[in-house]
C-alpha positions in Angstrom: 6.0 -2.3 -92.3 8.0 -1.2 -89.2 9.0 2.3 -88.8 12.7 1.0 -88.9 12.1 -0.1 -92.5 10.8 3.4 -93.5 13.4 5.3 -95.6 15.2 8.0 -93.9 13.9 10.7 -96.3 10.3 9.7 -95.4 11.0 9.7 -91.7 12.8 13.0 -91.9 9.6 14.5 -93.4 7.8 13.7 -90.1 6.0 10.7 -91.3 4.7 8.7 -88.3 2.4 6.1 -90.0 2.6 4.2 -93.2 -0.3 2.9 -95.2 0.6 0.0 -97.4 -1.0 -0.6 -100.8 0.0 -3.5 -102.9 -1.3 -3.1 -106.3 0.4 -6.0 -107.8 -2.6 -8.3 -107.5 -4.8 -5.7 -109.4 -2.2 -5.5 -112.2 -2.1 -9.3 -112.4 -5.9 -9.3 -113.0 -5.5 -6.7 -115.7 -7.0 -4.0 -113.6 -6.2 -0.3 -113.5 -5.1 0.7 -110.0 -5.1 4.3 -110.2 -8.6 4.7 -108.6 -7.3 2.6 -105.6 -4.2 4.7 -105.3 -6.1 8.0 -105.4 -8.6 6.6 -102.9 -5.8 5.6 -100.5 -4.1 8.9 -100.9 -7.3 10.7 -100.1 -7.6 8.8 -96.8 -4.1 9.9 -95.6 -4.1 11.9 -92.6 -1.3 14.4 -91.5 2.1 12.6 -90.8 0.9 9.5 -92.8 2.6 8.1 -96.1 1.3 5.9 -98.7 3.8 2.9 -99.4 2.8 1.8 -102.9 4.1 -1.7 -104.0 4.1 -2.2 -107.8 5.8 -4.4 -110.3 7.2 -1.4 -112.2 8.2 2.2 -111.7 5.1 4.3 -111.9 6.6 7.3 -113.6 3.3 9.2 -114.7 1.9 8.8 -111.2 4.9 11.0 -109.8 3.6 14.1 -111.6 0.0 13.4 -110.4 1.1 12.9 -106.8 3.5 16.1 -107.0 0.5 18.1 -108.1 -1.4 16.9 -105.1 1.4 18.0 -102.8 3.3 14.7 -102.3 7.0 14.0 -102.6 8.1 10.5 -103.5 10.9 8.2 -102.5 11.4 5.2 -104.7 13.4 1.8 -104.0 13.7 -1.3 -105.9 13.7 -4.8 -104.2 14.0 -7.7 -106.5 11.5 -7.3 -109.2 9.2 -5.0 -107.1 9.3 -1.1 -106.7 8.4 0.4 -103.5 7.2 3.9 -103.6 6.4 6.1 -100.6 4.3 9.1 -101.2 4.4 11.7 -98.4 4.1 15.4 -97.7 7.4 16.9 -97.1 6.1 19.2 -94.5 4.5 16.5 -92.6 
């Protein structure tokens, strides 16, 4: 994803790098994506954000990520949901 496609609130937080994680294939196979999401989050460095692509809004994940120090920005595109998790003080 290009920096131009990164939402303004995410850019304003100082995010310079986006790591994409599309969990739709996992969900389609009936797999739980939570471990993959946590692993991707643990790998984030300063000034990086996780761009999660999912087929539904992951409401319970917002609280988990907030407790880990991440803000979220959500957009819907067609039937997909794009969520960027980032540190507001990046």
